[in-house]
DRENDO-546657 format. One line per field, with one value per residue (C-alpha): x, y, z; residue number from 1. Coordinates in nm, 3 decimals, always signed. Example, Ala and Ser with C-alpha at 12.3 -4.5 7.8 and 13.67 -1.06 7.14 Angstrom:
REM DRENDO-546657
u (+1.230/+1.367)
v (-0.450/-0.106)
w (+0.780/+0.714)
num (1/2)
REM end
This chain:
REM DRENDO-546657
u (+11.493/+11.442/+11.726/+11.572/+11.341/+11.116/+11.033/+10.681/+10.439/+10.116/+9.953/+9.580/+9.375/+9.658/+9.703/+9.915/+10.162/+10.210/+10.247/+10.517/+10.700/+10.687/+10.817/+11.102/+11.202/+11.184/+11.368/+11.658/+11.656/+11.668/+11.877/+12.209/+12.409/+12.180/+12.097/+11.868/+11.555/+11.484/+11.122/+10.921/+10.545/+10.470/+10.125/+10.077/+9.974/+9.662/+9.469/+9.107/+9.036/+8.701/+8.599/+8.436/+8.164/+8.231/+8.234/+8.305/+8.624/+8.870/+8.893/+9.224/+9.290/+9.259/+9.498/+9.319/+9.370/+9.580/+9.393/+9.213/+9.429/+9.301/+9.388/+9.614/+9.612/+9.910/+9.977/+10.270/+10.573/+10.908/+10.806/+11.061/+11.087/+10.984/+10.676/+10.568/+10.604/+10.408/+10.127/+10.104/+10.098/+9.839/+9.599/+9.629/+9.631/+9.991/+10.290/+10.658/+10.970/+11.340/+11.491/+11.859/+11.891/+11.527/+11.206/+10.926/+10.574/+10.281/+9.916/+9.861/+9.779/+9.426/+9.411/+9.745/+9.737/+10.103/+10.373/+10.684)
v (+10.145/+9.889/+10.048/+10.394/+10.437/+10.742/+10.818/+10.953/+10.993/+11.187/+11.233/+11.283/+11.298/+11.443/+11.409/+11.109/+11.340/+11.535/+11.211/+11.098/+11.430/+11.378/+11.021/+11.147/+11.422/+11.201/+10.915/+11.148/+11.298/+10.965/+10.749/+10.662/+10.756/+11.039/+10.850/+11.048/+10.858/+10.973/+10.902/+10.954/+10.923/+10.765/+10.755/+10.557/+10.763/+10.626/+10.753/+10.726/+10.707/+10.814/+10.636/+10.830/+10.734/+10.755/+11.120/+11.259/+11.437/+11.227/+11.339/+11.376/+11.124/+11.264/+11.187/+11.024/+11.199/+11.029/+10.808/+10.982/+11.022/+10.930/+11.101/+10.919/+10.883/+10.730/+10.761/+10.552/+10.558/+10.407/+10.305/+10.206/+10.407/+10.099/+10.035/+10.400/+10.392/+10.064/+10.218/+10.536/+10.333/+10.088/+10.368/+10.538/+10.212/+10.262/+10.029/+10.109/+9.950/+10.032/+10.099/+10.183/+10.471/+10.577/+10.457/+10.451/+10.489/+10.413/+10.305/+9.944/+9.732/+9.584/+9.250/+9.297/+9.238/+9.221/+9.484/+9.384)
w (+11.195/+11.469/+11.671/+11.655/+11.955/+11.972/+12.338/+12.279/+11.990/+12.029/+11.691/+11.687/+11.370/+11.156/+10.782/+10.688/+10.513/+10.838/+11.034/+10.789/+10.831/+11.209/+11.168/+10.949/+11.193/+11.502/+11.330/+11.248/+11.597/+11.782/+11.549/+11.719/+11.407/+11.290/+10.971/+10.744/+10.641/+10.286/+10.205/+9.890/+9.862/+9.526/+9.370/+9.052/+8.752/+8.592/+8.298/+8.197/+7.829/+7.697/+7.381/+7.104/+6.865/+6.490/+6.383/+6.733/+6.826/+7.027/+7.389/+7.570/+7.850/+8.202/+8.488/+8.782/+9.118/+9.388/+9.637/+9.922/+10.230/+10.576/+10.902/+11.144/+11.522/+11.704/+12.077/+12.193/+12.420/+12.327/+11.976/+11.714/+11.394/+11.195/+11.410/+11.383/+11.004/+10.994/+11.202/+10.993/+10.671/+10.806/+10.899/+10.558/+10.356/+10.242/+10.214/+10.228/+10.088/+10.092/+9.750/+9.766/+10.012/+9.998/+10.157/+9.901/+10.039/+9.811/+9.822/+9.917/+9.610/+9.609/+9.788/+9.970/+10.347/+10.445/+10.478/+10.280)
num (1/2/3/4/5/6/7/8/9/10/11/12/13/14/15/16/17/18/19/20/21/22/23/24/25/26/27/28/29/30/31/32/33/34/35/36/37/38/39/40/41/42/43/44/45/46/47/48/49/50/51/52/53/54/55/56/57/58/59/60/61/62/63/64/65/66/67/68/69/70/71/72/73/74/75/76/77/78/79/80/81/82/83/84/85/86/87/88/89/90/91/92/93/94/95/96/97/98/99/100/101/102/103/104/105/106/107/108/109/110/111/112/113/114/115/116)
REM end
């Protein structure tokens, strides 16, 4: 990803998901070997359990919604694919990691400051 240089990025106030699609497309376009960057956005599934008082009917757990996404602005020339992904993730409080042949993008864990 450090060898893939994107000549110009002009993203202004776009959804992080759209910025990641742009990153994916540009990375494939400008990679010297046309390597496909497979990326997956992964949100942890969490449940809330409501306790019941004696005699009440047990309530079904509810799935918590994914974290709120923030819009992203990146304007750069000659930026590497890695640096663009870092910037998009930083602005939306996400982290990425390579697992096999895929790049997994997920919300940054609480208290984490560094990108792996």
